[in-house]
C-alpha positions as CSV (number, residue, x, y, z in Angstrom):
1,X,-69.9,16.9,-60.1
2,X,-67.1,14.3,-59.7
3,X,-63.6,15.2,-58.5
4,X,-60.4,13.3,-59.0
5,X,-57.3,13.6,-56.8
6,X,-54.3,14.8,-58.7
7,X,-52.0,12.8,-56.4
8,X,-53.5,9.4,-56.1
9,X,-56.4,9.1,-58.6
10,X,-59.1,8.6,-56.0
11,X,-62.5,10.0,-57.0
12,X,-65.3,11.5,-54.9
13,X,-68.4,13.7,-55.2
14,X,-67.1,16.0,-52.5
15,X,-63.7,17.7,-53.1
16,X,-63.0,17.8,-49.3
17,X,-62.6,14.0,-49.4
18,X,-59.5,14.2,-51.6
19,X,-55.8,15.0,-51.1
20,X,-55.5,17.3,-54.1
21,X,-58.8,17.6,-55.9
22,X,-59.5,18.6,-59.5
23,X,-62.9,18.9,-61.0
24,X,-62.2,16.7,-64.0
25,X,-61.5,13.1,-64.7
26,X,-57.8,12.4,-65.0
27,X,-56.6,10.6,-68.1
28,X,-53.0,10.3,-66.9
29,X,-51.5,7.4,-65.0
30,X,-50.4,7.9,-61.4
31,X,-47.1,6.0,-61.7
32,X,-44.4,7.3,-59.4
33,X,-47.0,8.7,-56.9
34,X,-45.5,7.7,-53.6
35,X,-47.4,7.0,-50.5
36,X,-46.0,10.2,-49.1
37,X,-48.0,12.2,-51.6
38,X,-51.3,10.6,-50.4
39,X,-53.1,11.9,-47.3
40,X,-52.9,9.4,-44.4
41,X,-56.7,9.1,-44.2
42,X,-56.8,8.1,-48.0
43,X,-53.8,5.7,-47.9
44,X,-56.0,2.8,-46.8
45,X,-58.2,3.4,-49.9
46,X,-55.2,2.7,-52.2
47,X,-56.0,-0.7,-53.7
48,X,-53.2,-1.0,-56.4
49,X,-49.5,-0.4,-56.7
50,X,-47.5,-0.2,-59.9
51,X,-45.2,-3.2,-60.3
52,X,-42.8,-1.1,-62.3
53,X,-42.3,2.0,-60.1
54,X,-44.2,1.5,-56.9
55,X,-46.8,4.2,-57.5
56,X,-50.2,3.8,-55.8
57,X,-53.8,4.4,-56.9
58,X,-57.3,3.5,-55.9
59,X,-58.0,2.4,-59.5
60,X,-56.0,-0.1,-61.5
61,X,-56.5,1.8,-64.8
62,X,-54.4,4.7,-63.4
63,X,-51.2,2.5,-63.3
64,X,-49.2,1.1,-66.1
65,X,-48.4,-2.2,-64.3
66,X,-51.1,-2.5,-61.6
67,X,-50.8,-5.1,-58.8
68,X,-53.5,-5.6,-56.2
69,X,-52.4,-4.5,-52.7
70,X,-53.3,-7.0,-50.0
71,X,-54.2,-5.1,-46.8
72,X,-53.4,-6.8,-43.6
73,X,-55.7,-6.2,-40.7
74,X,-54.1,-5.4,-37.3
75,X,-55.9,-5.9,-34.0
């Protein structure tokens, strides 16, 4: 069974890996989901931000105006 996070749109086979899991695929967009609503350990998995409202998601299709996030590596 696949789970989807109600906060950020990440998906996982194990519900323990998500901030706020639901056992169904979400059809809604995750616009307006702030980084404060995403667990710290999942924040790095956020690959897209909404160019309109700043929401974040791991999948572009969950945002109305997706922009790829460029992650900077720190040493």
